[in-house]
C-alpha positions as CSV (number, residue, x, y, z in Angstrom):
1,X,33.0,19.3,-16.6
2,X,34.3,15.9,-15.3
3,X,33.8,14.0,-18.5
4,X,35.1,17.0,-20.5
5,X,38.2,17.2,-18.5
6,X,38.9,13.5,-18.4
7,X,38.5,13.0,-22.2
8,X,40.2,16.3,-22.9
9,X,43.2,15.2,-20.8
10,X,43.4,11.9,-22.8
11,X,43.0,13.8,-26.0
12,X,45.7,16.3,-25.0
13,X,48.2,13.5,-24.3
14,X,47.4,11.9,-27.7
15,X,47.6,15.2,-29.5
16,X,50.9,16.2,-27.9
17,X,52.3,12.8,-28.8
18,X,51.2,13.5,-32.4
19,X,52.7,16.9,-32.3
20,X,56.0,15.4,-30.9
21,X,56.1,13.2,-34.0
22,X,55.1,16.2,-36.2
23,X,57.9,18.2,-34.6
24,X,60.4,15.5,-35.6
25,X,59.0,15.4,-39.1
26,X,58.6,19.2,-39.6
27,X,61.7,20.5,-37.8
28,X,64.2,17.7,-38.6
29,X,63.2,15.2,-41.3
30,X,61.4,17.4,-43.8
31,X,64.0,20.1,-43.6
32,X,66.9,17.6,-44.2
33,X,65.4,14.8,-46.4
34,X,63.4,17.0,-48.8
35,X,64.6,20.0,-50.7
36,X,63.1,23.3,-49.7
37,X,61.1,23.3,-53.0
38,X,59.5,19.9,-52.4
39,X,58.9,20.6,-48.7
40,X,57.0,23.8,-49.9
41,X,55.1,21.6,-52.4
42,X,53.9,19.3,-49.6
43,X,52.7,22.4,-47.7
44,X,50.8,23.7,-50.7
45,X,49.2,20.3,-51.4
46,X,48.1,19.8,-47.8
47,X,46.9,23.4,-47.3
48,X,44.9,23.3,-50.5
49,X,43.4,19.9,-49.7
50,X,42.4,21.3,-46.3
51,X,40.7,24.3,-48.0
52,X,38.7,21.8,-50.1
53,X,37.8,19.6,-47.1
54,X,34.8,21.6,-45.6
55,X,33.2,21.9,-49.1
56,X,33.6,18.2,-49.8
57,X,32.2,17.3,-46.3
58,X,29.1,19.4,-47.1
59,X,28.9,20.5,-43.4
60,X,28.0,17.0,-42.3
61,X,30.4,16.8,-39.3
62,X,28.7,19.8,-37.7
63,X,25.2,18.7,-38.8
64,X,25.8,15.2,-37.3
65,X,26.8,16.7,-34.0
66,X,24.0,19.3,-33.9
67,X,21.1,17.0,-34.8
68,X,22.0,13.4,-33.7
69,X,20.7,13.8,-30.1
70,X,17.3,14.7,-31.5
71,X,16.7,11.2,-32.9
72,X,15.7,8.2,-30.9
73,X,17.4,4.8,-31.2
74,X,15.2,3.6,-34.1
75,X,15.6,6.8,-36.1
76,X,19.3,7.5,-35.6
77,X,20.7,4.7,-38.0
78,X,18.7,6.2,-40.9
79,X,20.0,9.7,-40.0
80,X,23.6,8.3,-40.0
81,X,23.0,6.6,-43.3
82,X,21.9,9.9,-44.9
83,X,24.8,11.8,-43.4
84,X,27.2,9.2,-44.9
85,X,25.9,9.9,-48.4
86,X,25.3,13.7,-48.2
87,X,28.9,14.7,-49.0
88,X,28.6,13.1,-52.4
89,X,26.5,16.2,-53.4
90,X,29.8,18.1,-53.6
91,X,32.4,15.4,-54.1
92,X,31.0,14.1,-57.4
93,X,30.8,17.5,-59.2
94,X,34.2,18.5,-57.8
95,X,35.7,15.2,-59.0
96,X,34.2,15.7,-62.5
97,X,35.6,19.3,-62.6
98,X,39.1,18.0,-61.6
99,X,38.9,15.5,-64.4
100,X,37.6,17.9,-67.1
101,X,39.6,21.0,-66.1
102,X,42.7,19.3,-64.7
103,X,45.1,21.3,-66.9
104,X,43.4,24.6,-66.3
105,X,43.4,24.1,-62.6
106,X,47.1,23.1,-62.7
107,X,48.0,26.2,-64.6
108,X,46.2,28.4,-62.0
109,X,47.9,26.7,-59.1
110,X,51.3,27.0,-60.9
111,X,51.0,30.7,-61.5
112,X,54.2,31.4,-59.7
113,X,55.7,27.9,-59.1
114,X,55.5,25.4,-62.0
115,X,56.2,22.4,-59.7
116,X,52.6,22.5,-58.4
117,X,51.0,22.0,-61.8
118,X,50.9,18.2,-61.9
119,X,49.4,17.7,-58.5
120,X,45.7,18.5,-58.9
121,X,44.6,15.0,-58.2
122,X,46.8,14.7,-55.1
123,X,45.0,17.8,-53.7
124,X,41.5,16.4,-54.6
125,X,42.1,13.0,-53.1
126,X,43.6,14.4,-49.9
127,X,40.7,16.7,-49.5
128,X,38.3,13.7,-50.0
129,X,40.2,11.7,-47.4
130,X,40.1,14.6,-44.9
131,X,36.4,15.2,-45.5
132,X,35.2,11.6,-44.9
133,X,37.5,11.3,-42.0
134,X,35.8,14.3,-40.3
135,X,32.4,12.8,-41.1
136,X,33.2,9.5,-39.4
137,X,35.1,11.2,-36.6
138,X,32.0,13.3,-35.8
139,X,30.1,10.0,-35.9
140,X,32.3,8.7,-33.0
141,X,32.1,12.0,-31.1
142,X,28.3,11.8,-30.8
143,X,28.8,8.5,-29.1
144,X,31.3,10.1,-26.7
145,X,34.2,8.2,-28.3
146,X,36.7,10.8,-29.3
147,X,40.1,9.5,-28.1
148,X,40.7,6.9,-30.9
149,X,39.6,9.4,-33.5
150,X,41.9,12.0,-32.1
151,X,44.7,9.4,-32.3
152,X,43.9,8.9,-36.0
153,X,43.7,12.6,-36.6
154,X,46.9,13.7,-34.8
155,X,49.2,10.6,-34.8
156,X,48.4,8.1,-37.6
157,X,49.4,10.2,-40.6
158,X,52.4,11.7,-38.8
159,X,53.8,8.2,-38.1
160,X,53.2,7.3,-41.7
161,X,55.0,10.4,-42.8
162,X,58.0,9.6,-40.6
163,X,58.3,6.1,-42.1
164,X,58.0,7.5,-45.6
165,X,60.7,10.2,-45.0
166,X,63.0,7.5,-43.6
167,X,62.4,5.4,-46.7
168,X,63.1,8.5,-48.9
169,X,66.3,9.1,-47.0
170,X,67.4,5.5,-47.5
171,X,66.7,5.8,-51.3
172,X,64.1,3.0,-51.1
173,X,61.5,5.4,-52.6
174,X,61.7,8.6,-54.6
175,X,59.9,11.9,-54.1
176,X,57.1,10.8,-56.5
177,X,56.3,7.7,-54.5
178,X,56.5,9.7,-51.3
179,X,53.8,12.1,-52.6
180,X,51.6,9.3,-53.8
181,X,52.0,7.5,-50.5
182,X,51.0,10.6,-48.7
183,X,47.7,10.6,-50.5
184,X,47.2,6.9,-49.7
185,X,47.8,7.7,-46.0
186,X,44.9,10.2,-45.8
187,X,42.5,7.8,-47.7
188,X,43.5,4.9,-45.5
189,X,42.8,7.0,-42.4
190,X,39.3,7.7,-43.6
191,X,38.7,4.0,-44.2
192,X,39.8,3.0,-40.8
193,X,37.7,5.7,-39.2
194,X,34.7,4.4,-41.1
195,X,35.2,0.9,-39.8
196,X,35.3,2.2,-36.2
197,X,32.3,4.5,-36.7
198,X,30.0,1.9,-38.1
199,X,31.0,-0.5,-35.3
200,X,29.5,1.9,-32.8
201,X,26.3,2.2,-34.8
202,X,25.6,0.7,-38.1
203,X,23.9,3.1,-40.6
204,X,20.7,2.2,-42.5
205,X,19.2,3.6,-45.7
206,X,15.6,3.8,-46.7
207,X,13.7,5.8,-49.3
208,X,10.6,5.8,-47.0
209,X,12.5,6.9,-43.9
210,X,14.5,10.0,-44.7
211,X,15.2,12.0,-41.6
212,X,17.0,14.8,-43.5
213,X,14.4,17.4,-43.8
214,X,14.7,20.9,-45.3
215,X,16.0,22.4,-42.1
216,X,18.8,19.9,-41.7
217,X,19.8,20.1,-45.4
218,X,19.8,23.9,-45.2
219,X,22.0,23.8,-42.1
220,X,24.5,21.5,-43.8
221,X,24.5,23.7,-46.9
222,X,25.1,26.9,-44.8
223,X,27.6,25.3,-42.4
224,X,29.9,24.9,-45.4
225,X,30.4,28.6,-45.2
226,X,31.2,28.4,-41.5
227,X,33.7,25.5,-41.9
228,X,35.2,27.2,-44.9
229,X,35.7,30.4,-43.0
230,X,37.6,28.7,-40.2
231,X,39.8,26.9,-42.7
232,X,40.4,30.0,-44.8
233,X,41.5,31.8,-41.7
234,X,44.0,29.1,-40.9
235,X,45.2,27.8,-44.3
236,X,44.8,30.4,-46.9
237,X,48.1,32.0,-46.1
238,X,50.2,29.1,-47.4
239,X,48.1,28.7,-50.5
240,X,48.5,32.4,-51.3
241,X,52.2,32.4,-50.5
242,X,52.5,29.9,-53.4
243,X,50.6,32.4,-55.7
244,X,52.9,35.4,-55.0
245,X,56.5,34.3,-54.0
246,X,58.8,31.3,-54.4
247,X,57.5,28.0,-53.1
248,X,60.5,27.6,-50.8
249,X,58.9,30.2,-48.6
250,X,56.0,27.9,-48.0
251,X,58.5,25.5,-46.4
252,X,60.0,28.2,-44.2
253,X,56.5,29.5,-43.2
254,X,55.3,25.9,-42.5
255,X,58.1,25.4,-39.9
256,X,57.3,28.7,-38.1
257,X,53.5,27.9,-38.2
258,X,54.1,24.4,-36.8
259,X,56.0,25.8,-33.9
260,X,53.3,28.4,-33.1
261,X,50.4,25.9,-33.6
262,X,51.6,23.9,-30.6
263,X,49.8,26.6,-28.6
264,X,46.5,25.3,-30.1
265,X,46.9,21.7,-29.0
266,X,44.9,22.0,-25.7
267,X,42.0,23.7,-27.6
268,X,42.0,21.0,-30.3
269,X,41.9,18.3,-27.7
270,X,39.2,19.8,-25.5
271,X,36.9,20.7,-28.5
272,X,36.6,17.0,-29.4
273,X,34.4,16.4,-26.4
274,X,33.1,19.9,-25.6
275,X,31.5,20.3,-29.0
276,X,28.9,17.5,-28.7
277,X,28.3,18.4,-25.0
278,X,27.6,22.0,-26.0
279,X,25.1,20.8,-28.6
280,X,23.3,18.7,-26.0
281,X,23.1,21.6,-23.5
282,X,21.7,23.9,-26.2
283,X,19.1,21.3,-27.2
284,X,18.1,21.1,-23.6
285,X,18.0,24.9,-23.2
286,X,20.1,24.9,-20.0
287,X,21.6,28.3,-20.0
288,X,23.2,28.0,-16.6
289,X,25.1,24.8,-17.7
290,X,26.1,26.6,-20.9
291,X,27.5,29.6,-18.9
292,X,29.5,27.3,-16.6
293,X,31.0,25.3,-19.6
294,X,31.8,28.5,-21.4
295,X,33.7,30.0,-18.5
296,X,35.5,26.8,-17.4
297,X,36.6,25.9,-20.9
298,X,37.9,29.4,-21.5
299,X,39.9,29.6,-18.3
300,X,41.4,26.1,-18.5
301,X,42.4,26.6,-22.2
302,X,43.8,30.1,-21.5
303,X,45.9,28.8,-18.6
304,X,47.5,26.0,-20.7
305,X,47.8,27.9,-24.0
306,X,49.2,30.9,-22.3
307,X,52.2,29.1,-20.7
308,X,52.8,27.1,-23.8
309,X,53.1,30.4,-25.8
310,X,55.5,31.8,-23.3
311,X,57.6,28.6,-23.3
312,X,57.9,28.8,-27.1
313,X,58.8,32.4,-27.3
314,X,61.3,32.3,-24.4
315,X,63.1,29.2,-25.9
316,X,62.8,30.1,-29.6
317,X,66.4,31.3,-30.0
318,X,67.8,28.0,-28.7
319,X,65.2,26.0,-30.7
320,X,66.2,27.6,-33.9
321,X,69.8,26.5,-33.5
322,X,68.7,23.0,-34.4
323,X,67.3,24.1,-37.8
324,X,69.1,24.7,-41.0
325,X,70.0,28.4,-41.5
326,X,67.3,29.1,-44.1
327,X,64.6,28.2,-41.6
328,X,65.6,30.5,-38.7
329,X,63.9,33.8,-39.7
330,X,60.4,33.2,-38.5
331,X,60.4,35.0,-35.1
332,X,57.6,37.4,-35.9
333,X,55.6,34.7,-37.7
334,X,55.8,32.5,-34.6
335,X,54.8,35.4,-32.3
336,X,51.9,36.6,-34.3
337,X,50.4,33.2,-35.0
338,X,51.0,32.0,-31.5
339,X,49.3,35.1,-30.1
340,X,46.3,34.5,-32.3
341,X,46.1,30.9,-31.0
342,X,46.1,32.1,-27.4
343,X,43.1,34.4,-28.3
344,X,41.4,31.3,-29.8
345,X,41.9,29.4,-26.5
346,X,40.5,32.3,-24.6
347,X,37.2,31.9,-26.4
348,X,36.7,28.4,-24.9
349,X,33.7,26.6,-26.5
350,X,32.5,29.8,-28.3
351,X,32.5,28.1,-31.7
352,X,30.5,25.2,-30.4
353,X,27.9,27.6,-29.0
354,X,27.5,29.5,-32.2
355,X,27.4,26.7,-34.7
356,X,24.9,24.7,-32.6
357,X,22.6,27.6,-31.9
358,X,19.7,29.0,-33.9
359,X,21.9,32.0,-34.7
360,X,24.3,30.1,-36.9
361,X,23.1,31.9,-40.1
362,X,24.2,35.3,-38.9
363,X,27.5,33.9,-37.7
364,X,28.1,32.3,-41.1
365,X,27.5,35.6,-42.9
366,X,29.9,37.3,-40.5
367,X,32.4,34.6,-41.2
368,X,32.1,35.0,-44.9
369,X,32.9,38.7,-44.6
370,X,35.9,38.0,-42.5
371,X,37.1,35.3,-44.8
372,X,37.0,37.8,-47.7
373,X,38.9,40.2,-45.5
374,X,41.5,37.6,-44.8
375,X,42.1,37.1,-48.5
376,X,42.2,40.8,-49.1
377,X,44.8,41.3,-46.3
378,X,46.9,38.5,-47.7
379,X,46.8,40.1,-51.1
380,X,48.1,43.3,-49.6
381,X,50.6,42.1,-47.1
382,X,52.3,39.1,-48.8
383,X,53.7,41.1,-51.7
384,X,54.9,43.7,-49.2
385,X,56.2,41.7,-46.3
386,X,56.5,38.1,-47.7
387,X,55.9,35.4,-45.1
388,X,55.7,37.9,-42.2
389,X,52.9,39.7,-44.2
390,X,50.9,36.4,-44.3
391,X,51.3,36.1,-40.5
392,X,50.1,39.7,-40.1
393,X,47.1,39.1,-42.2
394,X,46.1,35.9,-40.3
395,X,46.6,37.5,-36.9
396,X,44.5,40.6,-37.8
397,X,41.7,38.4,-39.3
398,X,41.6,36.1,-36.3
399,X,41.5,39.0,-33.9
400,X,38.5,40.6,-35.8
401,X,36.7,37.3,-36.2
402,X,37.1,36.3,-32.5
403,X,36.1,39.7,-31.3
404,X,33.0,39.6,-33.4
405,X,32.1,36.1,-32.0
406,X,32.6,37.2,-28.4
407,X,30.3,40.2,-28.9
408,X,27.7,38.2,-30.7
409,X,27.5,35.5,-27.9
410,X,27.2,38.2,-25.3
411,X,24.4,40.0,-27.1
412,X,22.4,36.8,-27.7
413,X,23.1,34.7,-24.6
414,X,24.3,37.3,-22.1
415,X,27.2,35.1,-21.2
416,X,30.9,35.8,-21.2
417,X,33.9,33.5,-20.9
418,X,35.9,36.0,-18.8
419,X,36.1,36.3,-15.0
420,X,38.4,37.8,-12.4
421,X,40.6,34.7,-12.7
422,X,41.1,35.5,-16.4
423,X,42.7,38.8,-15.3
424,X,44.8,37.0,-12.7
425,X,46.2,34.5,-15.3
426,X,46.9,37.3,-17.7
427,X,48.8,39.2,-15.1
428,X,50.8,36.1,-14.1
429,X,51.7,35.4,-17.7
430,X,52.9,38.9,-18.3
431,X,55.0,38.8,-15.1
432,X,56.7,35.5,-16.0
433,X,57.3,36.7,-19.6
434,X,59.0,39.9,-18.4
435,X,61.0,38.0,-15.8
436,X,62.4,35.4,-18.1
437,X,62.7,37.5,-21.3
438,X,66.3,38.5,-20.7
439,X,67.3,35.3,-18.9
440,X,69.9,33.3,-20.9
441,X,71.9,30.3,-19.9
442,X,75.4,29.6,-21.3
443,X,74.8,25.8,-21.7
444,X,73.9,23.5,-24.6
445,X,70.6,24.6,-26.2
446,X,68.8,21.4,-25.0
447,X,69.9,22.0,-21.4
448,X,69.0,25.7,-21.7
449,X,65.4,24.8,-22.9
450,X,64.9,22.2,-20.2
451,X,66.2,24.5,-17.4
452,X,64.3,27.6,-18.4
453,X,61.1,25.7,-19.1
454,X,61.2,23.9,-15.8
455,X,61.7,27.1,-13.9
456,X,58.8,28.8,-15.7
457,X,56.4,25.9,-15.3
458,X,57.2,25.4,-11.6
459,X,56.6,29.1,-10.9
460,X,53.5,29.2,-13.0
461,X,51.9,26.1,-11.5
462,X,52.9,27.1,-8.0
463,X,51.2,30.4,-8.2
464,X,48.1,29.0,-9.9
465,X,47.8,26.3,-7.2
466,X,48.4,28.8,-4.4
467,X,45.7,31.2,-5.6
468,X,43.2,28.4,-6.4
469,X,42.5,29.9,-9.8
470,X,41.3,26.8,-11.5
471,X,39.4,23.8,-10.0
472,X,40.5,21.6,-12.8
473,X,44.2,22.5,-12.5
474,X,44.1,22.1,-8.7
475,X,42.4,18.8,-9.1
476,X,45.2,17.5,-11.3
477,X,47.9,18.7,-8.8
478,X,46.1,17.2,-5.8
479,X,45.5,13.9,-7.7
480,X,49.2,13.7,-8.6
481,X,50.3,14.5,-5.1
482,X,48.0,11.9,-3.5
483,X,49.4,9.2,-5.9
484,X,52.9,10.1,-4.6
């Protein structure tokens, strides 16, 4: 767990830095420098591009991580070369479809909001940039180099967006240039990631040495379903809000979702390094190591995600005071999405176990069923409850999906991420939540947030350290104390 924790800590710092910039963009710059309608349009373009990404990537990021360790030093460059070209199987026909049916696709997307009609190519190119970025990021992960890729994933585009929004505010560019530049940022990020990836190991192509056999190709084809399922669970809500209600609601929902998604930062950071390690452990057949990694990753992520969720919910009234009035109605959205992210964290490296095991086909079928359920839930709840209905649908779908994955891993591997320490952490979180729920300070909102957060974190960390609940958390505290 040492390398996991060290790289996860670095990735967490990078990811939170990116989220800090994202918070400035989402909560302050977008809400003031773009109209609600255009902010909603940005949300639709990015969410739809994200839905396309796993299809365009053709499952290559997962395939690369699962199979790379099986090739020796002479074979691996040819494997990487094949992985670099494989996404073209989907990208070329999708590009042709976007060209030939541009108007029809635009009309479909603009069913409720006409402003979306002219941005089909923006969606396609952003999806393309996202797909190849993930391919080259996975390339770096298998070489145990995840930190720079995490910087590019979490920070690069957000800094670019900050600059673009400031230029928009200064009237140096208009909205059209802003949207075109947003596409350029995602494509540039993919190019930079490619340069870094090939510097670690240069790919080679050969007609006589093709390591992509039928099994690898089938895995890539099927993993599209797995990747699409995860993305649908996370992104389909904003896409469907655009289809049923006014696009301004996408902007309001985006703000609430961003606040709640902060809970998921530790999971995103740890998974960058845990995923390839899990693949190696499964390839070696070391069930004891798999059990240890499963339990430790779950406990560590639950500890961190749980307190972040509490900090957000306890400080949300003060935080909303900084936003325009129209963006302040997302309490239930933040709660439901944040709670679902805590459940995600509780699963630890569950996804990595499933998608790198021989049972991935069954999991993919299960995921397809739940993705369809997510769409059905959104179809029912969004017209009834607007943005809160989208959050309800997402929360229910994630709960069902995660529960199914937990049961499946237990049935097949006889391992569980839970322990008595999981119960202790849950009890501590409930106690702190109840204690601080009614506590309000009569100061400036910034001071209120700092004061309440400090008290909560000190109490939480003190009890965790005293009870020795997590080796990793205690190690950090001791290391910090020794440096003092």
